[in-house]
C-alpha positions in Angstrom: -23.3 18.3 -2.6 -24.1 15.7 -5.2 -22.0 12.5 -5.0 -22.8 11.1 -8.5 -19.4 12.3 -9.8 -17.7 9.7 -7.6 -19.1 7.0 -9.8 -18.4 8.7 -13.1 -15.4 7.9 -15.4 -12.2 9.5 -14.1 -11.7 10.8 -17.6 -14.9 12.7 -17.7 -15.5 16.4 -17.0 -18.1 15.5 -14.4 -15.5 13.6 -12.3 -12.8 16.3 -12.7 -15.3 19.0 -11.6 -16.4 16.8 -8.7 -12.7 16.4 -7.5 -12.2 20.2 -7.6 -15.4 20.7 -5.5 -14.3 18.0 -3.1 -10.9 19.7 -2.7 -12.5 23.1 -2.1 -14.8 21.5 0.5 -11.9 19.7 2.3 -9.7 22.8 2.4 -12.5 25.0 3.7 -13.3 22.5 6.6 -9.7 21.4 7.3 -8.1 22.7 10.6 -4.8 22.4 8.7 -4.9 22.5 4.9 -1.6 20.8 4.7 -2.9 17.8 6.6 -6.0 16.4 4.8 -7.0 12.8 5.1 -6.9 11.2 1.6 -10.0 9.2 0.5 -8.1 7.5 -2.3 -8.9 3.8 -1.9 -5.3 2.6 -1.4 -4.5 5.4 1.1 -7.3 3.8 3.2 -8.2 7.1 4.8 -4.9 6.8 6.8 -2.5 8.9 4.7 -2.3 12.7 5.3 -1.7 14.9 2.2 -1.8 18.5 1.2 -4.5 19.9 -1.2 -2.4 19.4 -4.3 -1.6 15.8 -3.5 -5.3 15.2 -2.6 -6.4 16.4 -6.1 -3.6 14.4 -7.8 -4.5 11.2 -6.0 -8.2 11.5 -6.8 -7.6 12.4 -10.4 -5.0 9.8 -11.2 -6.3 6.9 -9.0 -9.9 7.5 -8.0 -11.8 7.9 -4.8 -13.1 5.3 -2.3 -16.7 5.0 -3.7 -18.0 3.8 -0.3 -17.0 7.1 1.3 -20.4 8.9 0.7 -20.6 10.8 4.0 -17.5 13.0 4.3 -17.2 12.8 8.1 -13.4 13.0 8.0 -13.5 16.2 6.0 -15.9 18.3 8.1 -19.3 16.9 7.1 -21.8 16.2 9.9 -23.3 12.7 9.6 -26.6 13.9 11.1 -27.0 16.5 8.5 -26.1 14.3 5.6 -29.1 13.8 3.3 -29.7 10.2 2.4 -31.3 10.6 -1.0 -32.2 7.6 -3.2 -28.9 7.6 -4.9 -27.1 7.4 -1.6 -29.3 4.6 -0.3 -28.7 2.5 -3.4 -24.9 2.8 -3.2 -24.2 2.9 0.6 -21.7 0.5 2.0 -22.5 -1.7 4.9 -19.8 -4.2 6.1 -21.2 -7.7 6.5 -20.8 -9.5 9.8 -19.1 -12.8 9.4 -21.1 -15.8 10.3 -18.4 -17.5 12.4 -16.0 -15.9 14.8 -12.9 -17.2 16.5 -11.0 -15.6 19.3 -7.3 -15.7 18.8 -5.2 -13.9 21.4 -2.7 -12.6 18.9 -5.3 -11.2 16.5 -7.3 -9.6 19.3 -4.2 -7.8 20.6 -3.5 -6.4 17.2 -7.1 -5.2 16.7 -7.3 -3.7 20.2 -4.0 -1.9 19.7 -5.1 -0.1 16.5 -8.8 0.4 17.4 -8.1 3.8 19.0 -5.8 4.9 16.1 -8.6 4.1 13.6 -11.5 5.6 15.5 -11.9 8.1 12.6 -11.6 5.4 10.0 -14.6 3.0 10.6 -14.6 1.4 7.2 -11.0 0.4 7.3 -11.4 -0.9 10.9 -14.5 -2.9 9.9 -12.5 -4.6 7.1 -9.7 -5.4 9.5 -12.0 -6.9 12.2 -13.7 -8.9 9.5 -10.4 -10.4 8.4 -9.6 -11.1 12.1 -12.9 -13.1 12.4 -13.1 -14.8 9.0 -11.8 -18.4 9.1 -9.1 -19.3 6.6 -11.4 -21.8 5.1 -14.8 -23.3 6.0 -14.4 -25.3 9.2 -10.9 -24.0 10.1 -10.7 -23.3 13.8 -6.9 -22.6 14.0 -6.3 -19.7 11.7 -8.3 -16.7 10.5 -7.5 -14.8 7.3 -5.6 -12.1 9.3 -3.7 -14.4 11.6 -2.5 -16.6 8.7 -1.1 -13.6 6.8 0.6 -12.3 10.0 2.3 -15.7 10.6 3.5 -15.8 7.1 4.8 -12.3 7.2 6.7 -13.1 10.4 8.4 -15.9 8.6 9.2 -13.7 5.6 10.8 -11.1 7.9 12.8 -13.6 10.0 14.2 -15.4 6.9 14.7 -12.5 4.5 12.5 -13.8 1.7 12.1 -11.6 -1.3 8.7 -10.3 -2.4 8.8 -12.6 -5.4 9.5 -15.7 -3.4 6.8 -14.8 -0.9 4.2 -14.4 -3.7 5.2 -17.8 -5.0 4.7 -19.3 -1.5 1.3 -17.7 -1.1 0.2 -19.0 -4.4 1.4 -22.5 -3.6 -0.2 -22.6 -0.1 -3.5 -21.3 -1.6 -3.6 -24.2 -4.1 -2.9 -26.7 -1.3 -5.7 -25.4 0.9 -9.4 -26.2 0.3 -10.9 -24.3 -2.6 -13.0 -22.0 -0.4 -9.9 -20.6 1.4 -9.5 -16.8 1.6 -5.7 -16.6 1.7 -4.3 -13.9 -0.5 -2.4 -15.3 -3.5 -0.1 -12.3 -4.0 2.3 -10.2 -1.9 0.4 -7.1 -3.0 -2.9 -8.3 -1.6 -1.4 -9.5 1.7 0.4 -6.1 2.2 -2.8 -4.2 1.4 -4.6 -6.2 4.1 -2.1 -5.2 6.7 -1.7 -1.5 5.7 -3.7 -0.3 8.6 -1.3 -2.1 11.1 1.8 -0.4 9.6 3.4 2.8 10.7 1.7 5.9 9.4 3.8 8.7 7.9 3.5 12.1 6.3 5.4 13.3 3.2 6.0 17.0 3.6 7.3 19.1 0.7 10.3 21.3 1.6 12.1 24.2 0.0 15.3 22.9 -1.8 17.2 25.7 0.0 15.9 24.7 3.5 13.9 27.9 3.9 10.4 26.5 4.8 8.2 23.4 4.8 5.2 23.7 2.6 2.6 23.2 5.4 0.3 25.3 7.4 0.2 28.8 5.9 2.6 27.7 3.1 0.6 24.6 2.2 -0.9 25.9 -1.1 2.2 27.8 -2.4 4.1 26.7 -5.5 7.2 28.8 -4.7 9.2 29.5 -1.5 8.2 33.0 -0.3 11.8 33.6 0.9 14.0 32.5 -2.1 11.3 32.1 -4.7 12.6 28.7 -5.7 9.9 26.4 -7.2 8.4 23.8 -5.0 8.4 21.3 -7.9 10.6 19.8 -10.6 9.1 18.9 -13.9 5.7 17.1 -13.9 4.8 18.4 -10.4 7.4 16.2 -8.8 8.4 17.8 -5.5 12.0 19.0 -5.3 12.5 17.9 -1.7 10.4 15.7 0.6 10.7 15.2 4.3 9.3 12.0 5.8 7.6 12.4 9.2 6.5 9.4 11.3 4.0 10.8 13.9 5.0 9.8 17.4 1.7 10.0 19.3 0.0 7.0 17.6 3.1 4.9 18.2 3.2 5.8 21.9 -0.4 4.8 22.1 0.4 1.5 20.6 3.2 0.9 23.0 1.0 1.5 26.0 -1.7 -0.7 24.6 0.7 -3.6 24.8 0.7 -5.0 28.4 4.4 -6.0 28.5 5.6 -2.7 27.0 3.3 -0.7 29.4 4.9 -2.6 32.3 8.4 -1.9 31.0 7.7 1.8 30.6 7.2 2.1 34.4 10.1 -0.2 35.3 12.1 2.8 36.6 9.5 3.5 39.2 8.4 0.0 40.2 11.4 -2.4 39.8 14.7 -0.6 39.8 17.2 -1.1 42.7 17.5 2.0 44.9 20.8 1.9 46.6 22.1 5.4 46.0 24.2 4.3 42.9 23.7 5.7 39.4 22.1 2.6 37.8 19.5 4.4 35.7 18.8 8.0 34.6 16.1 8.0 37.3 19.0 8.2 39.8 20.5 11.3 38.1 20.3 14.9 39.4 18.7 16.0 36.2 15.8 13.6 36.7 15.3 14.8 40.3 15.4 18.4 39.2 12.6 17.8 36.7 10.5 16.1 39.4 11.2 19.1 41.7 10.5 21.8 39.1 7.4 20.1 37.6 5.8 18.0 40.3 2.6 17.3 38.4 4.7 15.8 35.6 7.0 13.9 37.9 4.3 12.2 40.1 3.0 10.3 37.1 5.7 7.6 36.4 4.2 6.7 33.0 5.0 10.2 31.6 7.8 9.8 29.0 11.2 11.3 29.1 12.8 11.2 25.7 16.1 11.8 24.0 16.5 13.0 20.5 19.4 11.7 18.4 20.4 12.7 14.9 23.4 12.7 12.6 24.1 12.5 8.9 24.5 9.1 7.2 25.4 8.2 3.7 22.7 5.7 2.6 24.5 4.8 -0.5 27.6 3.5 1.3 30.1 5.1 -1.0 32.8 7.2 0.6 33.3 9.2 -2.5 29.7 10.4 -2.5 29.1 13.2 -0.1 25.3 12.6 0.2 24.0 13.2 3.7 20.6 12.0 4.9 19.7 12.8 8.5 17.5 10.3 10.4 16.0 11.7 13.7 15.5 9.0 16.3 13.7 9.2 19.7 15.0 7.2 22.7 12.7 6.4 25.6 14.5 6.7 28.9 11.6 5.2 31.0 12.6 1.8 29.8 15.1 -0.5 31.6 18.7 0.2 30.6 18.9 -3.1 28.7 15.9 -2.1 26.5 16.1 1.6 25.9 18.9 1.3 23.3 17.5 -1.8 21.6 16.6 -1.3 18.0 12.9 -2.3 18.7 12.5 0.7 21.0 14.6 3.3 19.1 11.8 5.2 17.4 12.6 6.7 13.9 10.5 9.8 13.8 11.9 11.7 10.8 14.0 11.4 7.7 15.6 14.6 6.4 16.8 14.0 2.8 20.1 15.1 1.3 22.2 15.5 -0.7 23.4 18.2 1.6 23.1 18.3 5.4 20.5 20.7 6.8 23.0 22.5 9.0 21.6 25.2 11.3 18.3 25.0 9.3 17.5 21.6 10.9 15.0 23.4 13.1 12.8 24.0 10.0 12.6 20.3 9.4 12.0 19.4 13.1 8.9 21.6 13.3 6.3 18.8 13.0 8.1 16.7 15.6 8.5 19.7 18.0 4.8 20.5 17.6 3.8 17.0 18.7 6.2 17.2 21.6 4.8 20.5 22.7 1.2 19.2 22.6 2.3 16.2 24.7 3.9 18.5 27.2 1.2 21.2 27.4 -2.0 19.2 26.9 -1.1 15.5 27.0 -2.9 12.8 25.1 -5.4 10.2 26.5 -3.8 6.7 26.3 -5.0 3.3 27.4 -2.6 1.4 29.7 -2.7 -2.3 28.8 -0.9 -3.1 32.1 -3.2 -1.4 34.6 -6.2 -1.7 32.3 -7.1 2.0 32.6 -6.8 5.2 30.5 -4.7 8.1 31.6 -3.3 11.4 30.3 0.1 10.8 28.9 2.6 13.7 28.8 6.2 13.8 27.5 9.3 15.9 27.6 12.5 16.1 25.7 15.0 15.1 28.4 18.2 15.4 26.3 19.9 14.9 23.0 22.5 12.4 21.8 24.8 13.7 19.1 28.4 14.5 18.2 29.7 18.0 18.6 29.0 19.4 15.1 25.4 18.1 15.3 25.1 19.7 18.8 25.9 23.0 17.2 23.1 22.5 14.6 20.5 21.5 17.2 21.3 24.1 19.8 22.2 27.0 17.6 25.4 27.4 19.6 28.6 28.4 17.7 31.0 25.5 18.1 33.9 27.2 16.3 36.2 30.1 17.3 37.5 31.3 20.6 34.4 30.5 22.7 33.5 27.1 21.2 33.0 25.2 24.5 29.3 25.4 25.5 30.3 24.8 29.2 33.2 27.3 29.6 31.7 29.9 27.2 33.5 33.2 27.9 36.1 31.4 30.0 37.2 29.1 27.3 41.0 28.7 27.3 41.7 29.2 23.6 45.3 30.4 23.7 
């Protein structure tokens, strides 16, 4: 397929036709048409969109012009024809002349290398920033390490974006003229985009019937209630935010200290017959007995799912209810597993009304990942033992109040038999 349209004006008919052909090509070769990698430059080949969002991004914002071989959309690099036009416009990252080995930067690059194995151009840009000195002759900071240090200060001290931009501009003026420090908050954030947490925005039926993904990805109306997927101007009526868990588990195990903590329950806990950790519980022992292949690997994860409605607006008179879904990792020591750093937000289910018993519709992407981790496992590098292994995970329990328990389990928590333990023997008189 001709690539010349990628360099045409976005207002031209040639570019519009090219985008439609690209969309058709991407959908035909996608394993899941609702999860297509977006080659819009600012998405950095990291964001996953559906076919409609793909076309919208490319029409409104443009395509990454260096993406000439569509390997992330089903094209085989070996069969790609390098014609004269391709040769003249191909993108080859330049190797920096000077390299510096900074432990903190190497750790970050090593952690995300596996996550970006299908995104070579973005990874090349990141490694280049990690090796480029802040200015000619600087042996202390690289472009990446300097921005990371400044972002840490911003986060710890609560600086606004405006004040941070002013600080960057001032520091850039203080440094030698050949410095490569970004002068704006926007540029600094764009540098670190690949390090951040990836997410998926999934359109949902306003009446909680379906998610517009998989077989429903290309529909404009809900097949159950016939409600439109969009408001005016193709704005989705309801959007669920999903933060994929597998890349985040990979990153945790890449970190040596986190990988060590994730096997604390097997290596370091006190074993005196007392209930000091969930590992000492009968439920943990039952899992080990029923699934010995799972239990013999101490690094396999046992997770809890916690969810409940919150009012993000903080007004008691407003009945808006947004449901965050948080994963708790029980492998960790008891003083860490409930720390905010290790409480993993995996999904945001929007309001204004609570999902009720239809919460299972929204949990589908999370459950699919959990099933894959239980049935197949994922290959992960352990930074503590310096080896790769097959990581599996299971949902060990849930944390919720009684109404949320009813929504999650599908059990009726009202009426004569409301107790899920007593059931028919509930004393309701």
